[in-house]
C-alpha positions in Angstrom: 15.2 -65.5 -87.1 18.9 -66.7 -87.5 20.0 -63.4 -86.4 18.1 -63.8 -83.0 19.6 -67.2 -82.6 23.1 -65.9 -83.2 22.6 -62.9 -80.6 21.3 -65.6 -77.9 24.2 -67.7 -78.4 26.6 -64.9 -78.4 25.1 -63.2 -75.2 25.2 -67.0 -73.5 28.8 -67.3 -74.5 29.8 -64.1 -73.3 28.1 -64.6 -70.0 29.9 -68.2 -69.2 33.3 -66.5 -70.3 32.6 -64.0 -67.6 32.0 -66.7 -65.0 35.1 -68.2 -66.0 37.2 -65.5 -65.9 35.8 -64.5 -62.4 36.7 -67.9 -61.2 40.5 -67.8 -62.5 40.7 -64.3 -60.9 39.7 -65.8 -57.3 42.0 -68.7 -57.9 44.8 -66.5 -58.8 44.1 -64.4 -55.5 43.8 -67.6 -53.4 47.0 -69.0 -54.8 49.0 -65.7 -54.1 47.5 -65.5 -50.7 48.8 -69.0 -49.9 52.3 -68.0 -51.0 52.4 -65.2 -48.7 54.2 -65.7 -45.4 52.0 -65.3 -42.4 53.5 -62.7 -40.1 53.5 -63.5 -36.6 54.2 -60.8 -33.9 57.4 -61.6 -32.0 57.2 -61.1 -28.2 60.4 -59.7 -26.9 61.3 -57.8 -23.9 60.6 -54.3 -25.4 57.1 -55.2 -26.6 56.2 -56.7 -23.5 57.3 -53.6 -21.5 55.2 -51.7 -24.1 52.1 -53.7 -23.0 52.8 -53.5 -19.5 52.9 -49.4 -19.8 50.0 -49.4 -21.9 48.1 -51.3 -19.3 49.3 -49.2 -16.1 48.5 -46.2 -18.3 45.0 -47.2 -19.3 41.6 -47.0 -17.5 40.6 -50.5 -18.7 41.2 -53.3 -16.1 41.9 -55.9 -18.7 44.3 -55.7 -21.5 45.1 -59.0 -23.0 46.6 -61.2 -20.6 48.6 -58.4 -18.7 45.9 -57.5 -16.3 46.1 -60.9 -14.6 49.9 -60.3 -13.9 49.0 -57.3 -11.5 45.8 -58.4 -9.9 44.4 -55.0 -10.5 46.7 -53.4 -8.2 48.4 -50.8 -10.3 49.5 -47.1 -10.5 50.3 -45.0 -13.5 53.6 -45.7 -15.0 55.0 -42.3 -14.2 54.5 -43.1 -10.6 56.9 -45.9 -10.7 60.7 -45.5 -9.9 61.6 -48.0 -12.3 60.2 -50.5 -14.7 62.5 -53.3 -15.9 61.5 -56.1 -18.6 64.6 -58.4 -19.3 65.3 -61.5 -21.4 67.2 -64.2 -19.2 67.9 -67.7 -20.1 67.0 -70.5 -17.4 67.6 -74.1 -18.2 68.5 -73.3 -21.8 64.9 -71.6 -22.2 64.3 -68.0 -22.8 62.3 -66.2 -19.9 61.0 -62.8 -19.2 61.9 -61.1 -16.0 59.6 -58.1 -14.9 60.8 -55.8 -12.1 58.6 -52.8 -10.9 59.8 -50.4 -8.0 57.3 -48.0 -6.6 57.7 -45.6 -3.6 54.9 -47.7 -1.9 55.6 -51.4 -1.4 52.2 -52.3 -2.2 52.8 -51.6 -5.9 56.3 -53.4 -6.0 56.2 -56.6 -8.2 58.4 -59.1 -9.5 57.5 -61.5 -12.1 59.0 -64.2 -14.3 57.5 -65.6 -17.5 58.3 -68.2 -20.2 58.6 -67.3 -23.5 54.7 -68.1 -24.0 54.0 -65.7 -21.5 52.8 -68.0 -18.9 53.5 -66.9 -15.6 56.1 -68.8 -13.6 56.6 -66.5 -10.2 54.8 -63.4 -8.6 56.3 -61.8 -5.7 54.9 -58.7 -4.3 56.2 -58.9 -0.8 59.1 -56.6 -1.5 60.3 -53.2 -0.1 62.7 -50.3 -1.0 65.2 -50.4 -3.7 65.1 -53.5 -5.9 67.7 -55.3 -8.2 68.1 -58.6 -9.5 70.6 -61.0 -11.3 71.3 -64.3 -12.1 73.5 -66.9 -10.6 74.7 -70.7 -11.5 75.5 -72.7 -8.7 76.9 -75.8 -10.0 74.1 -77.1 -12.5 71.6 -75.1 -10.8 70.5 -71.8 -12.0 69.0 -69.2 -9.5 67.5 -65.7 -9.8 68.6 -63.4 -7.0 66.8 -60.4 -5.9 68.1 -57.4 -3.6 66.2 -55.3 -1.5 67.6 -52.2 0.3 65.2 -50.1 2.8 65.0 -48.1 5.6 63.2 -49.0 8.9 62.1 -46.1 11.2 64.2 -43.7 9.3 67.7 -44.7 11.3 68.2 -48.5 10.3 69.2 -49.5 6.8 68.6 -53.2 5.7 69.4 -55.2 2.9 67.8 -58.5 2.2 68.3 -61.3 -0.6 66.1 -63.7 -2.1 66.9 -66.8 -4.3 64.4 -68.1 -6.7 64.9 -71.6 -8.4 63.0 -73.2 -11.3 61.5 -76.4 -9.7 59.1 -78.3 -12.3 57.4 -75.7 -14.1 57.5 -73.0 -11.6 59.9 -70.6 -9.9 59.9 -71.1 -6.3 61.5 -68.7 -3.3 63.9 -71.0 -1.9 66.0 -68.9 0.3 65.5 -65.3 1.8 68.0 -63.6 4.3 68.9 -60.4 5.5 72.6 -59.8 4.7 73.1 -56.3 6.1 71.9 -54.3 9.0 73.1 -51.0 9.8 72.1 -49.1 13.2 73.3 -45.5 14.1 76.1 -47.2 16.4 76.8 -50.5 14.6 76.9 -52.4 11.5 76.4 -56.3 11.0 76.7 -58.2 8.0 75.7 -61.9 7.2 78.0 -63.7 4.7 77.0 -66.5 2.7 80.1 -68.6 2.7 78.6 -71.9 1.3 75.9 -72.4 -1.2 74.7 -75.8 -3.0 72.0 -77.8 -3.5 71.4 -79.3 0.0 73.1 -76.3 2.2 73.6 -72.8 2.6 76.1 -71.7 5.2 75.8 -68.3 6.9 78.5 -66.5 8.9 78.1 -63.4 11.0 81.3 -61.7 11.9 81.9 -60.0 15.3 80.7 -56.6 15.3 81.3 -53.3 17.5 78.5 -53.8 19.7 75.7 -56.1 18.7 77.7 -59.4 17.9 80.0 -60.2 20.6 81.5 -63.3 18.7 81.5 -64.8 15.1 78.2 -66.7 14.7 77.7 -69.3 12.1 74.7 -71.4 11.1 73.2 -73.2 8.1 70.0 -73.5 6.1 69.3 -77.1 4.9 67.3 -77.5 1.9 63.8 -79.4 2.6 62.8 -81.6 -0.2 59.0 -81.5 1.0 58.6 -77.8 1.2 61.3 -77.0 -1.5 63.0 -74.2 0.5 66.1 -73.8 2.8 65.1 -73.5 6.5 67.2 -73.1 9.6 66.5 -73.1 13.4 69.2 -70.6 14.3 68.1 -67.5 12.2 70.6 -65.4 14.0 70.4 -62.3 11.8 66.7 -61.9 11.7 66.3 -62.6 15.3 68.9 -59.9 16.0 67.2 -57.2 13.7 63.6 -58.0 15.2 65.3 -57.3 18.9 66.9 -54.1 17.8 63.7 -52.6 16.1 61.4 -53.9 18.4 63.4 -52.3 21.2 63.8 -48.9 19.5 62.2 -46.0 21.0 62.4 -42.6 19.0 60.5 -40.3 16.7 58.3 -41.9 14.0 58.3 -40.7 10.5 55.3 -40.8 8.1 57.2 -41.7 4.9 59.3 -44.7 6.2 59.1 -47.6 3.9 58.6 -50.3 6.8 57.4 -49.9 10.2 58.4 -51.5 13.5 56.6 -54.7 13.2 56.1 -55.2 9.4 59.6 -55.2 8.1 59.7 -59.0 8.6 56.2 -59.7 7.4 54.9 -59.8 10.7 51.2 -58.7 9.8 49.9 -61.9 9.8 46.3 -62.8 9.6 44.2 -62.5 12.9 41.2 -64.5 13.8 39.1 -61.3 14.6 38.1 -59.0 11.8 38.2 -55.7 13.6 40.6 -54.6 16.7 38.4 -52.7 19.2 40.5 -50.1 20.9 38.8 -49.0 24.0 40.8 -46.3 26.0 39.5 -44.5 29.1 38.8 -41.3 27.0 37.7 -42.7 23.5 36.6 -45.6 21.6 38.4 -46.7 18.1 37.6 -49.6 15.7 40.5 -50.6 13.0 41.0 -53.6 10.9 43.8 -56.0 12.3 46.2 -55.5 9.1 47.1 -52.0 10.8 50.2 -52.0 13.0 49.5 -49.9 16.2 52.5 -48.0 17.5 52.1 -46.1 21.0 53.8 -43.1 22.4 55.5 -41.9 19.0 56.5 -38.5 17.9 54.9 -38.2 14.6 56.4 -34.7 13.3 56.8 -34.7 9.7 53.2 -33.5 8.7 52.8 -31.5 12.2 53.9 -27.8 12.9 55.1 -28.9 16.2 56.4 -32.1 18.0 53.9 -34.3 20.0 53.4 -37.7 20.8 50.4 -40.1 20.3 49.1 -43.3 18.9 49.7 -44.4 15.4 48.3 -47.0 13.1 50.2 -48.2 9.8 49.1 -49.8 7.0 52.2 -50.8 5.0 50.5 -52.5 2.0 48.0 -49.4 1.4 50.8 -46.9 2.3 48.2 -44.9 4.8 48.9 -43.7 8.3 46.3 -42.7 10.8 47.4 -40.8 14.1 45.6 -39.8 17.2 46.9 -37.1 19.2 45.7 -35.4 22.3 45.8 -31.6 22.3 46.3 -29.8 25.5 43.1 -27.6 26.6 44.7 -24.4 26.1 45.9 -25.0 22.6 44.0 -25.3 19.0 44.4 -28.0 16.3 45.7 -25.3 14.2 48.6 -24.9 16.3 49.6 -28.5 15.0 48.5 -28.7 11.6 48.2 -26.4 8.5 44.5 -27.3 7.8 41.1 -25.2 7.7 38.7 -26.9 9.5 35.7 -25.7 7.5 33.4 -28.8 8.2 31.5 -29.3 11.2 29.3 -32.5 12.1 27.3 -33.6 15.1 28.5 -36.9 16.7 27.0 -38.4 20.1 26.6 -35.1 22.2 29.6 -33.2 20.6 30.6 -31.6 17.5 33.7 -32.4 15.6 35.7 -30.4 12.9 37.1 -31.6 9.7 39.3 -30.2 7.1 38.9 -30.7 3.5 40.8 -33.6 2.1 44.0 -32.0 0.5 46.0 -33.6 -2.3 49.2 -33.2 -4.1 50.6 -35.3 -7.0 50.9 -38.6 -4.9 49.5 -37.9 -1.5 46.6 -36.9 0.5 46.1 -35.7 4.0 43.0 -34.8 6.2 42.6 -33.4 9.9 39.7 -34.3 12.0 39.2 -32.7 15.4 37.1 -34.1 18.2 36.4 -31.9 21.3 34.0 -32.6 24.2 33.9 -31.5 27.8 37.6 -30.1 27.7 38.8 -33.2 26.1 40.3 -32.7 22.5 41.9 -35.0 20.3 43.3 -34.5 16.6 43.2 -37.1 14.0 45.4 -37.2 11.0 45.1 -39.6 7.9 47.6 -39.5 5.2 49.3 -41.6 2.3 48.8 -42.6 -1.0 46.1 -40.4 -3.0 45.2 -43.1 -5.6 44.5 -45.7 -2.8 42.4 -43.3 -0.7 40.4 -42.4 -3.7 39.7 -46.1 -4.5 38.9 -46.9 -1.0 37.0 -43.8 0.6 34.5 -45.6 2.2 36.9 -48.2 3.7 38.8 -45.2 5.4 35.6 -43.4 6.3 34.3 -46.3 8.4 37.6 -46.2 10.2 37.7 -42.7 10.8 34.1 -42.4 12.0 34.6 -45.2 14.6 36.5 -42.7 16.6 34.4 -41.2 19.5 35.3 -39.6 22.7 33.9 -40.8 25.9 32.5 -37.6 27.5 29.1 -38.5 28.9 
């Protein structure tokens, strides 16, 4: 009997000791874990660049907070000319500056974020080759962005933009062309004075375009937070020269006749209806129309026609009238393997041809001796994502041959 009691006591004692040991073990683990330092991932320019490239190369539309910076407008990282992420100190605080340069302006992007990755500035209205630097003017600090690009393949332009931190955001406070080079002349705009209240510009006399030195100033508007002027001689001069220019039009120019100064403003109508004596055509208003232009870089022979350019999408559409005794094959390297019925006549289409970055397609309309060739070409990725949009534009064309 006593042995049973002893065994029971020993069992109970052993079980309680095990519980005590387990509790002590967990207390020791808790103490050790509290003593360990919590590792926090440090955000720097290298890690931010890695995250941006990961997002660009991913099929996912959202990766952390990176996707909100791009508004889902992106290409594979290998398609960009440059991807730069640098740390810059503004008002004694660390900021990240992100610059992406792409052959198509729609993918160009300039971003500024604070050290917590809050977005302070997004500018996607940029063209050509891009660089940036930091400037101090008195106590104020500015970021300067420089764009160098071509227009109509013959004009070389340089434009500068200044951004200043106002409150908790960076704002575009000044933008001006400082260089305009034509085949026959060269015009420069020098900034001779720059402070918090005024920017003074001077355009020296040039060979042909500027008859005498022009001086004008921008004053800072405290309400709009921007430098403005009533006498922008430089932009007026450039606009006149480009609008008066008549020559051959290149498909792979960076900017076109009207969009280089962001003249693609919103219109009230949703679609522009183009009714000519021989055909009808409907196209959204954001496309710029150029008439009587030679579009020769993707054609086998030179011919003039009407062209529609969408700078933001990087896509062009050309409409060319073919002489009655000639064939569309004389103008394009394409096989018209697809036939469709439209109204009272048939049309011929080529397959969409693609290379690494670009696509082209040719469509022939012929009715009662009237023959038109439509060519669409541009960014392959944009085309793939918006095929229905482009198809609606192309199918709106019809010859009036009834």
